[in-house]
ROZA-59245 format. One line per field, with one value per residue (C-alpha): residue in three letters; residue number from 1; x, y, z. Coordinates in steps of 0.25 Angstrom, whole numbers, plus 5000, padded with zeros to 4 digits. Example, Ala and Ser with C-alpha at 12.3 -4.5 7.8 and 13.67 -1.06 7.14 Angstrom:
gulum <- ALA, SER
mimar <- 1, 2
c1 <- 5049, 5055
c2 <- 4982, 4996
c3 <- 5031, 5029
//
This chain:
gulum <- MET, LYS, GLN, LEU, THR, LEU, ALA, VAL, ALA, LEU, GLY, LEU, VAL, ALA, ALA, SER, GLY, VAL, ALA, GLN, ALA, ARG, ASP, ASN, ILE, GLU, ILE, VAL, GLY, SER, SER, THR, VAL, PHE, PRO, PHE, SER, THR, ALA, VAL, ALA, GLU, GLN, PHE, ALA, LYS, LYS, ASN, GLY, GLY, ALA, ALA, PRO, LYS, VAL, GLU, SER, THR, GLY, THR, GLY, GLY, GLY, MET, LYS, LEU, PHE, CYS, ALA, GLY, ALA, GLY, ILE, GLU, THR, PRO, ASP, ILE, THR, ASN, ALA, SER, ARG, ARG, MET, LYS, LYS, SER, GLU, MET, GLU, THR, CYS, GLN, LYS, ASN, GLY, VAL, ASN, GLU, VAL, THR, GLU, ILE, LYS, ILE, GLY, TYR, ASP, GLY, LEU, ALA, VAL, ALA, GLN, SER, LYS, ASN, ALA, GLU, PRO, ILE, LYS, LEU, SER, ALA, ARG, GLU, LEU, TYR, LEU, ALA, VAL, ALA, LYS, GLU, ILE, PRO, GLN, PRO, ASP, GLY, SER, PHE, VAL, ALA, ASN, THR, TYR, GLN, THR, TRP, LYS, ASP, VAL, ASN, PRO, ASN, LEU, PRO, ALA, HIS, ALA, ILE, GLU, VAL, ILE, GLY, PRO, PRO, PRO, THR, SER, GLY, THR, ARG, ASP, SER, PHE, VAL, GLU, LEU, GLY, VAL, GLU, LYS, GLY, CYS, MET, LEU, PHE, GLN, GLY, ILE, PRO, GLU, LEU, LYS, LYS, LYS, ASP, GLU, LYS, LEU, PHE, LYS, GLU, LYS, CYS, HIS, THR, LEU, ARG, GLU, ASP, GLY, LYS, PHE, VAL, GLU, ALA, GLY, GLU, ASN, ASP, ASN, LEU, ILE, VAL, GLN, LYS, LEU, GLN, ALA, ASN, PRO, LYS, ALA, VAL, GLY, VAL, PHE, GLY, TYR, SER, PHE, LEU, GLU, GLN, ASN, ALA, ASP, ALA, LEU, LYS, ALA, VAL, ALA, ILE, ALA, GLY, VAL, GLU, PRO, SER, VAL, ALA, THR, VAL, MET, ASP, GLY, SER, TYR, PRO, MET, ALA, ARG, SER, MET, TYR, ILE, TYR, ALA, LYS, ASN, GLY, HIS, VAL, GLY, GLN, VAL, ALA, GLY, ILE, LYS, GLU, PHE, LEU, ALA, GLU, PHE, THR, SER, GLU, ALA, ALA, MET, GLY, THR, ASP, GLY, TYR, LEU, ALA, ASP, LYS, GLY, LEU, ILE, PRO, LEU, LYS, ALA, ASP, GLU, LEU, LYS, ALA, SER, GLN, ASP, ALA, ALA, ALA, ASN, LEU, LYS, SER, VAL, SER, VAL, ASN, SER, LEU, LYS
mimar <- 1, 2, 3, 4, 5, 6, 7, 8, 9, 10, 11, 12, 13, 14, 15, 16, 17, 18, 19, 20, 21, 22, 23, 24, 25, 26, 27, 28, 29, 30, 31, 32, 33, 34, 35, 36, 37, 38, 39, 40, 41, 42, 43, 44, 45, 46, 47, 48, 49, 50, 51, 52, 53, 54, 55, 56, 57, 58, 59, 60, 61, 62, 63, 64, 65, 66, 67, 68, 69, 70, 71, 72, 73, 74, 75, 76, 77, 78, 79, 80, 81, 82, 83, 84, 85, 86, 87, 88, 89, 90, 91, 92, 93, 94, 95, 96, 97, 98, 99, 100, 101, 102, 103, 104, 105, 106, 107, 108, 109, 110, 111, 112, 113, 114, 115, 116, 117, 118, 119, 120, 121, 122, 123, 124, 125, 126, 127, 128, 129, 130, 131, 132, 133, 134, 135, 136, 137, 138, 139, 140, 141, 142, 143, 144, 145, 146, 147, 148, 149, 150, 151, 152, 153, 154, 155, 156, 157, 158, 159, 160, 161, 162, 163, 164, 165, 166, 167, 168, 169, 170, 171, 172, 173, 174, 175, 176, 177, 178, 179, 180, 181, 182, 183, 184, 185, 186, 187, 188, 189, 190, 191, 192, 193, 194, 195, 196, 197, 198, 199, 200, 201, 202, 203, 204, 205, 206, 207, 208, 209, 210, 211, 212, 213, 214, 215, 216, 217, 218, 219, 220, 221, 222, 223, 224, 225, 226, 227, 228, 229, 230, 231, 232, 233, 234, 235, 236, 237, 238, 239, 240, 241, 242, 243, 244, 245, 246, 247, 248, 249, 250, 251, 252, 253, 254, 255, 256, 257, 258, 259, 260, 261, 262, 263, 264, 265, 266, 267, 268, 269, 270, 271, 272, 273, 274, 275, 276, 277, 278, 279, 280, 281, 282, 283, 284, 285, 286, 287, 288, 289, 290, 291, 292, 293, 294, 295, 296, 297, 298, 299, 300, 301, 302, 303, 304, 305, 306, 307, 308, 309, 310, 311, 312, 313, 314, 315, 316, 317, 318, 319, 320, 321, 322, 323, 324, 325, 326, 327, 328, 329, 330, 331, 332, 333, 334, 335, 336, 337, 338, 339, 340, 341, 342, 343, 344, 345, 346
c1 <- 4943, 4936, 4926, 4935, 4945, 4932, 4928, 4942, 4941, 4929, 4934, 4944, 4934, 4927, 4939, 4942, 4928, 4929, 4943, 4939, 4926, 4927, 4913, 4920, 4929, 4944, 4949, 4962, 4972, 4970, 4971, 4964, 4953, 4949, 4939, 4929, 4934, 4927, 4917, 4911, 4912, 4904, 4892, 4894, 4893, 4879, 4876, 4877, 4879, 4891, 4903, 4909, 4923, 4934, 4943, 4958, 4967, 4982, 4987, 4985, 4997, 4995, 4982, 4986, 4995, 4985, 4979, 4987, 4992, 4983, 4972, 4962, 4952, 4960, 4966, 4958, 4947, 4949, 4961, 4959, 4970, 4973, 4981, 4980, 4984, 4998, 5004, 5013, 5003, 4992, 5004, 5006, 4990, 4993, 5004, 4995, 4982, 4976, 4972, 4961, 4959, 4948, 4953, 4941, 4946, 4938, 4937, 4952, 4959, 4968, 4981, 4982, 4993, 4983, 4989, 4983, 4974, 4978, 4994, 4997, 4993, 5003, 5004, 5012, 5017, 5019, 5035, 5033, 5029, 5038, 5048, 5043, 5042, 5050, 5063, 5072, 5071, 5077, 5087, 5091, 5102, 5094, 5094, 5089, 5092, 5086, 5074, 5077, 5066, 5063, 5051, 5041, 5049, 5059, 5052, 5047, 5051, 5036, 5031, 5031, 5044, 5036, 5042, 5037, 5028, 5021, 5010, 5006, 5004, 5015, 5020, 5007, 4998, 4992, 4991, 5008, 5008, 4998, 5007, 5022, 5013, 5006, 5012, 5025, 5029, 5023, 5031, 5044, 5042, 5041, 5057, 5065, 5070, 5060, 5049, 5063, 5068, 5053, 5052, 5066, 5067, 5053, 5061, 5069, 5059, 5048, 5061, 5063, 5050, 5041, 5049, 5046, 5055, 5058, 5064, 5049, 5045, 5034, 5027, 5018, 5006, 5003, 4992, 4982, 4978, 4974, 4987, 4990, 4980, 4985, 4999, 4995, 4986, 4996, 5008, 5001, 5016, 5014, 5006, 4998, 4994, 4982, 4971, 4960, 4949, 4958, 4962, 4947, 4939, 4951, 4948, 4945, 4960, 4967, 4968, 4975, 4990, 4986, 4995, 4999, 4989, 4977, 4972, 4965, 4948, 4940, 4938, 4956, 4955, 4946, 4950, 4964, 4969, 4975, 4988, 4988, 4974, 4972, 4964, 4958, 4956, 4949, 4957, 4948, 4952, 4942, 4946, 4939, 4924, 4916, 4925, 4923, 4909, 4905, 4917, 4909, 4899, 4908, 4915, 4902, 4899, 4914, 4912, 4898, 4891, 4888, 4902, 4912, 4902, 4903, 4894, 4898, 4901, 4918, 4916, 4911, 4922, 4931, 4933, 4935, 4924, 4931, 4923, 4911, 4917, 4929, 4916, 4909, 4925, 4925, 4911, 4913, 4927, 4921, 4909, 4917, 4930, 4938, 4952, 4964, 4974, 4988, 4994, 4984, 4992, 5005
c2 <- 5201, 5202, 5193, 5184, 5183, 5183, 5170, 5165, 5168, 5160, 5149, 5147, 5148, 5137, 5131, 5131, 5128, 5113, 5112, 5111, 5104, 5089, 5081, 5067, 5062, 5058, 5047, 5041, 5029, 5015, 5004, 4999, 5008, 5010, 5001, 5006, 5019, 5014, 5009, 5021, 5028, 5021, 5022, 5036, 5040, 5029, 5037, 5052, 5053, 5060, 5056, 5044, 5045, 5042, 5032, 5029, 5018, 5025, 5019, 5024, 5032, 5038, 5042, 5050, 5056, 5060, 5066, 5072, 5082, 5092, 5099, 5100, 5095, 5089, 5078, 5068, 5069, 5059, 5046, 5032, 5024, 5010, 5016, 5031, 5041, 5045, 5058, 5061, 5060, 5071, 5081, 5078, 5082, 5092, 5099, 5099, 5108, 5093, 5097, 5089, 5077, 5065, 5051, 5040, 5027, 5018, 5002, 4993, 4985, 4974, 4972, 4957, 4949, 4940, 4930, 4923, 4912, 4903, 4904, 4895, 4902, 4911, 4916, 4927, 4934, 4950, 4945, 4937, 4948, 4958, 4949, 4946, 4962, 4970, 4974, 4971, 4964, 4966, 4958, 4952, 4964, 4976, 4975, 4974, 4967, 4967, 4957, 4943, 4935, 4928, 4919, 4918, 4905, 4914, 4923, 4911, 4897, 4890, 4901, 4895, 4897, 4908, 4920, 4933, 4941, 4950, 4960, 4972, 4988, 4999, 5012, 5019, 5012, 5012, 4995, 4997, 5004, 4998, 4983, 4989, 4995, 4982, 4970, 4973, 4982, 4971, 4961, 4970, 4973, 4960, 4960, 4962, 4978, 4981, 4987, 4996, 4999, 5006, 5014, 5018, 5021, 5022, 5027, 5015, 5004, 5007, 5010, 4995, 4987, 4995, 4995, 4981, 4974, 4979, 4966, 4960, 4953, 4964, 4968, 4982, 4981, 4992, 4999, 4987, 4975, 4969, 4970, 4959, 4952, 4948, 4949, 4937, 4928, 4928, 4925, 4915, 4916, 4931, 4938, 4953, 4963, 4972, 4976, 4965, 4971, 4966, 4954, 4951, 4957, 4949, 4935, 4925, 4927, 4932, 4925, 4932, 4931, 4930, 4938, 4935, 4922, 4935, 4935, 4949, 4949, 4959, 4952, 4950, 4966, 4970, 4965, 4967, 4952, 4956, 4964, 4971, 4979, 4993, 5004, 5010, 5028, 5037, 5052, 5065, 5077, 5086, 5099, 5092, 5088, 5101, 5101, 5089, 5082, 5071, 5069, 5069, 5062, 5050, 5049, 5048, 5037, 5031, 5031, 5026, 5014, 5008, 5010, 5007, 5000, 4985, 4981, 4992, 4992, 4993, 4981, 4974, 4979, 4974, 4986, 4981, 4991, 5001, 4998, 5007, 5016, 5018, 5020, 5030, 5039, 5037, 5042, 5055, 5059, 5057, 5066, 5075, 5075, 5072, 5077, 5066, 5073, 5074, 5069, 5058, 5050, 5044
c3 <- 4933, 4947, 4942, 4937, 4950, 4958, 4948, 4951, 4967, 4967, 4956, 4967, 4982, 4974, 4972, 4985, 4989, 4980, 4986, 5001, 5000, 5000, 5002, 5005, 5016, 5014, 5023, 5025, 5032, 5036, 5029, 5040, 5042, 5026, 5026, 5038, 5035, 5019, 5027, 5034, 5022, 5014, 5027, 5027, 5012, 5014, 5025, 5020, 5006, 5000, 4996, 5002, 5013, 5003, 5011, 5006, 5014, 5015, 5027, 5041, 5040, 5029, 5031, 5041, 5032, 5024, 5034, 5043, 5029, 5032, 5037, 5024, 5016, 5005, 5015, 5024, 5033, 5039, 5041, 5045, 5055, 5058, 5071, 5081, 5073, 5078, 5085, 5074, 5064, 5070, 5073, 5057, 5057, 5065, 5059, 5047, 5051, 5053, 5069, 5073, 5070, 5078, 5079, 5079, 5082, 5074, 5079, 5079, 5071, 5073, 5067, 5058, 5055, 5044, 5034, 5024, 5026, 5018, 5026, 5040, 5053, 5058, 5072, 5079, 5091, 5092, 5094, 5080, 5072, 5077, 5073, 5059, 5055, 5062, 5053, 5067, 5078, 5093, 5096, 5111, 5114, 5111, 5097, 5081, 5072, 5057, 5056, 5048, 5052, 5037, 5043, 5053, 5059, 5058, 5070, 5078, 5075, 5076, 5066, 5049, 5041, 5033, 5029, 5037, 5026, 5036, 5026, 5031, 5028, 5025, 5036, 5034, 5039, 5052, 5050, 5050, 5061, 5072, 5066, 5070, 5082, 5086, 5081, 5079, 5091, 5100, 5095, 5096, 5112, 5113, 5112, 5123, 5126, 5117, 5126, 5131, 5118, 5115, 5131, 5127, 5113, 5105, 5092, 5092, 5097, 5086, 5076, 5079, 5085, 5074, 5061, 5052, 5041, 5026, 5022, 5012, 5030, 5031, 5020, 5017, 5009, 5008, 5014, 5006, 5015, 5002, 5001, 5012, 5010, 4998, 5001, 5010, 5001, 4992, 5003, 5016, 5022, 5025, 5034, 5034, 5044, 5041, 5051, 5056, 5050, 5035, 5041, 5042, 5032, 5023, 5032, 5020, 5017, 5029, 5043, 5057, 5062, 5075, 5084, 5098, 5097, 5095, 5081, 5077, 5079, 5083, 5095, 5099, 5092, 5102, 5116, 5113, 5110, 5099, 5098, 5087, 5088, 5083, 5084, 5071, 5069, 5061, 5060, 5057, 5053, 5062, 5053, 5040, 5049, 5039, 5028, 5022, 5023, 5035, 5042, 5054, 5048, 5042, 5059, 5062, 5055, 5054, 5073, 5070, 5078, 5066, 5059, 5070, 5080, 5082, 5073, 5066, 5048, 5053, 5061, 5050, 5041, 5051, 5061, 5073, 5084, 5095, 5109, 5113, 5122, 5111, 5098, 5106, 5105, 5092, 5090, 5098, 5091, 5078, 5083, 5090, 5081, 5093, 5091, 5090, 5104, 5095, 5110, 5112, 5096, 5097
//
Protein backbone atom coordinates (compact mmCIF):
# COMPACT_ATOMS: atom_id res chain seq x y z
CA MET A 1 0.00 0.00 0.00
CA LYS A 2 2.87 2.33 0.88
CA GLN A 3 4.51 1.54 -2.46
CA LEU A 4 1.27 2.35 -4.27
CA THR A 5 0.90 5.60 -2.35
CA LEU A 6 4.49 6.54 -3.19
CA ALA A 7 3.94 5.71 -6.85
CA VAL A 8 0.82 7.86 -6.94
CA ALA A 9 2.65 10.71 -5.22
CA LEU A 10 5.54 10.52 -7.68
CA GLY A 11 3.07 10.42 -10.53
CA LEU A 12 1.39 13.57 -9.24
CA VAL A 13 4.74 15.32 -8.90
CA ALA A 14 5.63 14.33 -12.45
CA ALA A 15 2.27 15.51 -13.74
CA SER A 16 2.67 18.73 -11.80
CA GLY A 17 6.09 19.23 -13.36
CA VAL A 18 4.63 18.82 -16.82
CA ALA A 19 1.87 21.30 -16.03
CA GLN A 20 4.32 23.88 -14.75
CA ALA A 21 6.94 23.58 -17.50
CA ARG A 22 6.51 25.31 -20.86
CA ASP A 23 9.27 25.66 -23.40
CA ASN A 24 7.52 27.96 -25.88
CA ILE A 25 6.60 31.61 -25.38
CA GLU A 26 2.91 32.47 -25.76
CA ILE A 27 1.95 35.89 -27.16
CA VAL A 28 -1.49 37.43 -27.68
CA GLY A 29 -2.89 40.86 -28.49
CA SER A 30 -3.06 43.48 -31.22
CA SER A 31 -3.75 42.49 -34.81
CA THR A 32 -1.64 45.49 -35.89
CA VAL A 33 1.40 44.35 -33.90
CA PHE A 34 0.81 40.68 -34.83
CA PRO A 35 2.96 40.69 -38.01
CA PHE A 36 5.83 42.38 -36.16
CA SER A 37 5.77 39.86 -33.30
CA THR A 38 5.48 37.03 -35.80
CA ALA A 39 8.57 38.28 -37.68
CA VAL A 40 10.55 38.48 -34.42
CA ALA A 41 9.33 35.01 -33.41
CA GLU A 42 10.63 33.59 -36.69
CA GLN A 43 14.04 35.23 -36.29
CA PHE A 44 14.21 34.16 -32.64
CA ALA A 45 13.49 30.53 -33.55
CA LYS A 46 16.14 30.57 -36.30
CA LYS A 47 18.82 31.94 -33.99
CA ASN A 48 17.99 29.96 -30.85
CA GLY A 49 16.44 26.76 -32.16
CA GLY A 50 13.73 25.00 -30.18
CA ALA A 51 10.05 25.82 -30.17
CA ALA A 52 9.02 29.03 -31.91
CA PRO A 53 6.92 31.48 -29.89
CA LYS A 54 3.19 31.07 -30.47
CA VAL A 55 1.61 34.37 -31.57
CA GLU A 56 -2.17 34.89 -31.63
CA SER A 57 -4.13 37.89 -32.91
CA THR A 58 -6.82 38.60 -30.32
CA GLY A 59 -7.03 42.41 -30.48
CA THR A 60 -5.42 44.71 -27.93
CA GLY A 61 -8.34 44.63 -25.48
CA GLY A 62 -8.77 40.87 -25.78
CA GLY A 63 -5.05 40.37 -25.30
CA MET A 64 -5.04 42.47 -22.14
CA LYS A 65 -7.87 40.36 -20.68
CA LEU A 66 -5.98 37.12 -21.35
CA PHE A 67 -2.67 38.57 -20.17
CA CYS A 68 -4.10 39.95 -16.93
CA ALA A 69 -6.26 36.91 -16.13
CA GLY A 70 -3.61 35.43 -13.83
CA ALA A 71 0.06 34.94 -13.05
CA GLY A 72 0.26 31.20 -13.80
CA ILE A 73 2.04 29.88 -16.87
CA GLU A 74 -1.27 28.75 -18.32
CA THR A 75 -1.71 32.47 -19.15
CA PRO A 76 0.17 34.38 -21.90
CA ASP A 77 3.70 35.65 -21.30
CA ILE A 78 3.51 38.67 -23.61
CA THR A 79 0.73 40.79 -25.06
CA ASN A 80 0.95 43.08 -28.08
CA ALA A 81 -0.80 46.45 -27.97
CA SER A 82 -1.53 49.16 -30.52
CA ARG A 83 -2.10 51.60 -27.65
CA ARG A 84 -0.68 51.98 -24.16
CA MET A 85 -2.02 49.74 -21.39
CA LYS A 86 -4.86 51.36 -19.44
CA LYS A 87 -4.64 51.97 -15.71
CA SER A 88 -7.76 49.83 -15.22
CA GLU A 89 -6.07 46.95 -17.09
CA MET A 90 -2.97 47.13 -14.90
CA GLU A 91 -5.19 47.18 -11.83
CA THR A 92 -6.87 44.00 -13.09
CA CYS A 93 -3.41 42.47 -13.59
CA GLN A 94 -2.45 43.31 -10.03
CA LYS A 95 -5.74 42.02 -8.65
CA ASN A 96 -4.98 38.68 -10.32
CA GLY A 97 -1.40 38.47 -9.07
CA VAL A 98 0.40 39.95 -12.08
CA ASN A 99 2.31 42.59 -10.16
CA GLU A 100 5.34 43.27 -12.37
CA VAL A 101 4.90 44.01 -16.05
CA THR A 102 7.59 45.32 -18.40
CA GLU A 103 6.38 47.89 -20.93
CA ILE A 104 8.36 48.20 -24.17
CA LYS A 105 7.58 50.75 -26.87
CA ILE A 106 8.47 49.12 -30.20
CA GLY A 107 7.73 51.86 -32.76
CA TYR A 108 5.03 53.95 -34.36
CA ASP A 109 2.11 53.46 -36.68
CA GLY A 110 -0.31 55.81 -38.35
CA LEU A 111 -4.00 55.07 -38.10
CA ALA A 112 -4.99 55.03 -41.75
CA VAL A 113 -8.31 55.75 -43.40
CA ALA A 114 -8.18 54.13 -46.82
CA GLN A 115 -10.23 53.26 -49.87
CA SER A 116 -9.99 51.01 -52.89
CA LYS A 117 -7.58 52.12 -55.61
CA ASN A 118 -10.57 52.01 -57.94
CA ALA A 119 -12.56 54.52 -55.86
CA GLU A 120 -13.16 58.20 -56.55
CA PRO A 121 -10.60 59.97 -54.31
CA ILE A 122 -11.95 61.54 -51.13
CA LYS A 123 -10.26 63.87 -48.64
CA LEU A 124 -11.62 64.39 -45.14
CA SER A 125 -11.16 66.77 -42.24
CA ALA A 126 -11.35 65.60 -38.63
CA ARG A 127 -14.72 67.35 -38.38
CA GLU A 128 -16.10 65.50 -41.43
CA LEU A 129 -14.82 62.17 -40.16
CA TYR A 130 -16.55 62.76 -36.83
CA LEU A 131 -19.82 63.79 -38.46
CA ALA A 132 -19.80 60.66 -40.60
CA VAL A 133 -19.40 58.11 -37.80
CA ALA A 134 -20.60 59.64 -34.50
CA LYS A 135 -23.81 58.23 -33.04
CA GLU A 136 -24.95 61.70 -31.94
CA ILE A 137 -23.87 65.14 -33.09
CA PRO A 138 -23.87 68.43 -31.16
CA GLN A 139 -26.24 71.32 -31.71
CA PRO A 140 -25.64 75.08 -31.22
CA ASP A 141 -27.69 75.01 -27.99
CA GLY A 142 -25.42 72.39 -26.45
CA SER A 143 -27.75 69.44 -26.96
CA PHE A 144 -27.04 66.33 -29.03
CA VAL A 145 -29.26 64.71 -31.65
CA ALA A 146 -29.12 61.38 -33.45
CA ASN A 147 -26.85 61.39 -36.49
CA THR A 148 -29.03 61.12 -39.59
CA TYR A 149 -26.41 61.92 -42.26
CA GLN A 150 -26.75 59.35 -45.02
CA THR A 151 -24.20 60.48 -47.60
CA TRP A 152 -20.83 62.23 -47.55
CA LYS A 153 -22.52 65.11 -49.36
CA ASP A 154 -24.82 65.51 -46.33
CA VAL A 155 -21.69 65.98 -44.21
CA ASN A 156 -20.13 68.47 -46.63
CA PRO A 157 -21.70 69.64 -49.92
CA ASN A 158 -18.26 69.43 -51.55
CA LEU A 159 -17.96 65.68 -50.88
CA PRO A 160 -19.38 62.93 -53.14
CA ALA A 161 -23.04 61.92 -52.86
CA HIS A 162 -22.00 58.36 -51.94
CA ALA A 163 -23.67 56.60 -49.04
CA ILE A 164 -21.52 56.71 -45.90
CA GLU A 165 -19.92 53.36 -45.13
CA VAL A 166 -16.92 53.28 -42.82
CA ILE A 167 -15.54 49.79 -42.13
CA GLY A 168 -13.48 49.46 -38.98
CA PRO A 169 -12.38 47.30 -36.06
CA PRO A 170 -14.49 46.12 -33.08
CA PRO A 171 -14.35 47.57 -29.52
CA THR A 172 -11.76 44.96 -28.44
CA SER A 173 -9.22 46.41 -30.88
CA GLY A 174 -6.57 48.97 -29.96
CA THR A 175 -7.04 50.34 -33.46
CA ARG A 176 -10.66 51.12 -32.58
CA ASP A 177 -9.50 52.94 -29.42
CA SER A 178 -6.97 54.91 -31.45
CA PHE A 179 -9.52 55.77 -34.13
CA VAL A 180 -11.91 57.13 -31.52
CA GLU A 181 -9.27 59.09 -29.58
CA LEU A 182 -7.10 60.36 -32.44
CA GLY A 183 -9.75 60.82 -35.11
CA VAL A 184 -13.32 61.00 -33.86
CA GLU A 185 -12.60 62.89 -30.63
CA LYS A 186 -10.50 65.50 -32.44
CA GLY A 187 -13.42 66.21 -34.76
CA CYS A 188 -15.85 66.43 -31.86
CA MET A 189 -13.59 68.90 -30.03
CA LEU A 190 -13.99 71.39 -32.89
CA PHE A 191 -17.61 72.06 -31.97
CA GLN A 192 -18.62 74.91 -29.71
CA GLY A 193 -18.90 73.95 -26.05
CA ILE A 194 -17.23 70.52 -26.39
CA PRO A 195 -13.83 71.49 -24.89
CA GLU A 196 -15.71 72.91 -21.91
CA LEU A 197 -17.78 69.71 -21.63
CA LYS A 198 -14.59 67.63 -21.51
CA LYS A 199 -13.33 69.66 -18.54
CA LYS A 200 -16.68 69.69 -16.78
CA ASP A 201 -17.94 66.13 -17.28
CA GLU A 202 -15.41 63.63 -18.68
CA LYS A 203 -17.89 60.74 -18.57
CA LEU A 204 -20.56 62.58 -20.58
CA PHE A 205 -17.91 63.87 -22.96
CA LYS A 206 -16.74 60.33 -23.75
CA GLU A 207 -20.31 59.12 -24.11
CA LYS A 208 -21.06 61.81 -26.69
CA CYS A 209 -17.72 62.06 -28.50
CA HIS A 210 -16.54 58.41 -28.44
CA THR A 211 -19.73 56.50 -29.32
CA LEU A 212 -19.99 55.37 -32.93
CA ARG A 213 -23.08 54.86 -35.05
CA GLU A 214 -25.02 51.60 -34.86
CA ASP A 215 -27.25 52.13 -37.91
CA GLY A 216 -25.01 50.43 -40.47
CA LYS A 217 -22.95 53.48 -41.43
CA PHE A 218 -20.04 52.28 -39.28
CA VAL A 219 -19.47 48.58 -39.94
CA GLU A 220 -17.44 46.40 -37.57
CA ALA A 221 -15.28 43.97 -39.53
CA GLY A 222 -13.71 41.95 -36.71
CA GLU A 223 -10.01 41.65 -35.86
CA ASN A 224 -9.03 40.45 -39.35
CA ASP A 225 -7.89 43.46 -41.37
CA ASN A 226 -7.90 41.36 -44.54
CA LEU A 227 -11.68 41.31 -44.30
CA ILE A 228 -11.71 45.11 -44.53
CA VAL A 229 -9.64 44.94 -47.72
CA GLN A 230 -12.15 42.49 -49.22
CA LYS A 231 -15.06 44.76 -48.29
CA LEU A 232 -13.36 47.82 -49.80
CA GLN A 233 -12.75 45.95 -53.02
CA ALA A 234 -16.37 44.80 -53.08
CA ASN A 235 -17.62 48.35 -52.46
CA PRO A 236 -15.18 51.00 -53.78
CA LYS A 237 -17.38 53.75 -52.32
CA ALA A 238 -16.65 52.60 -48.76
CA VAL A 239 -13.66 53.62 -46.64
CA GLY A 240 -11.80 51.47 -44.11
CA VAL A 241 -9.85 52.07 -40.90
CA PHE A 242 -6.67 50.16 -39.92
CA GLY A 243 -2.96 50.66 -39.22
CA TYR A 244 -0.70 52.36 -41.77
CA SER A 245 1.53 49.30 -41.87
CA PHE A 246 -1.39 47.26 -43.21
CA LEU A 247 -2.14 49.94 -45.81
CA GLU A 248 1.49 49.79 -46.93
CA GLN A 249 1.33 46.00 -47.23
CA ASN A 250 -1.75 46.34 -49.47
CA ALA A 251 -0.60 49.29 -51.56
CA ASP A 252 -1.50 47.43 -54.73
CA ALA A 253 -5.20 47.41 -53.76
CA LEU A 254 -5.65 50.42 -51.46
CA LYS A 255 -4.88 54.13 -51.27
CA ALA A 256 -4.87 56.51 -48.32
CA VAL A 257 -7.55 59.08 -47.58
CA ALA A 258 -5.89 62.35 -46.57
CA ILE A 259 -6.98 63.61 -43.13
CA ALA A 260 -6.76 67.37 -42.64
CA GLY A 261 -4.79 67.51 -45.88
CA VAL A 262 -2.09 65.04 -44.78
CA GLU A 263 -1.67 61.43 -45.87
CA PRO A 264 -0.04 58.86 -43.57
CA SER A 265 3.57 58.00 -44.37
CA VAL A 266 6.74 57.16 -42.48
CA ALA A 267 7.78 60.83 -42.68
CA THR A 268 4.43 62.36 -41.62
CA VAL A 269 4.02 59.94 -38.71
CA MET A 270 7.57 60.51 -37.45
CA ASP A 271 7.39 64.32 -37.70
CA GLY A 272 3.93 64.48 -36.12
CA SER A 273 2.22 66.22 -39.05
CA TYR A 274 -0.15 63.31 -39.59
CA PRO A 275 -2.95 63.79 -37.02
CA MET A 276 -3.59 60.11 -36.28
CA ALA A 277 -0.15 58.75 -35.33
CA ARG A 278 0.21 56.33 -32.41
CA SER A 279 2.77 54.26 -30.50
CA MET A 280 3.02 50.45 -30.56
CA TYR A 281 3.88 48.39 -27.45
CA ILE A 282 4.55 44.93 -26.09
CA TYR A 283 4.06 43.95 -22.43
CA ALA A 284 5.82 41.04 -20.71
CA LYS A 285 5.19 39.31 -17.38
CA ASN A 286 8.35 39.55 -15.31
CA GLY A 287 7.18 36.61 -13.20
CA HIS A 288 7.28 34.29 -16.21
CA VAL A 289 10.99 34.93 -16.84
CA GLY A 290 12.77 31.81 -15.64
CA GLN A 291 9.57 29.76 -15.78
CA VAL A 292 9.20 29.89 -19.56
CA ALA A 293 12.29 29.43 -21.70
CA GLY A 294 13.65 32.34 -23.71
CA ILE A 295 11.53 35.36 -22.69
CA LYS A 296 14.49 37.68 -22.01
CA GLU A 297 16.20 36.50 -25.20
CA PHE A 298 13.01 37.13 -27.19
CA LEU A 299 12.74 40.66 -25.78
CA ALA A 300 16.40 41.25 -26.63
CA GLU A 301 15.77 40.14 -30.22
CA PHE A 302 12.67 42.32 -30.47
CA THR A 303 14.50 45.45 -29.31
CA SER A 304 17.70 44.78 -31.24
CA GLU A 305 19.01 47.18 -33.86
CA ALA A 306 18.55 44.38 -36.41
CA ALA A 307 14.81 44.29 -35.65
CA MET A 308 13.76 47.77 -34.49
CA GLY A 309 16.49 49.89 -36.02
CA THR A 310 15.97 52.32 -38.90
CA ASP A 311 17.06 49.65 -41.38
CA GLY A 312 15.74 46.72 -39.32
CA TYR A 313 13.56 43.92 -40.60
CA LEU A 314 10.50 45.33 -38.79
CA ALA A 315 10.80 48.54 -40.81
CA ASP A 316 10.54 46.34 -43.89
CA LYS A 317 7.27 45.03 -42.42
CA GLY A 318 5.91 48.57 -42.08
CA LEU A 319 6.76 49.45 -38.46
CA ILE A 320 7.85 53.09 -38.21
CA PRO A 321 11.09 53.09 -36.16
CA LEU A 322 11.69 54.84 -32.85
CA LYS A 323 14.13 57.71 -32.52
CA ALA A 324 17.59 56.74 -31.25
CA ASP A 325 16.99 57.78 -27.63
CA GLU A 326 13.63 55.98 -27.54
CA LEU A 327 15.17 52.80 -28.96
CA LYS A 328 17.84 52.89 -26.24
CA ALA A 329 15.13 53.29 -23.58
CA SER A 330 13.24 50.29 -24.97
CA GLN A 331 16.42 48.20 -25.04
CA ASP A 332 17.10 49.19 -21.42
CA ALA A 333 13.55 48.27 -20.38
CA ALA A 334 13.87 44.86 -22.07
CA ALA A 335 17.30 44.11 -20.60
CA ASN A 336 16.40 45.16 -17.05
CA LEU A 337 12.71 44.14 -17.01
CA LYS A 338 11.61 47.59 -15.84
CA SER A 339 8.13 47.34 -14.33
CA VAL A 340 5.57 49.87 -15.46
CA SER A 341 4.00 51.89 -12.64
CA VAL A 342 0.22 51.80 -12.43
CA ASN A 343 0.27 55.52 -11.57
CA SER A 344 1.95 56.33 -14.89
CA LEU A 345 -1.03 54.92 -16.81
CA LYS A 346 -4.33 56.59 -17.63
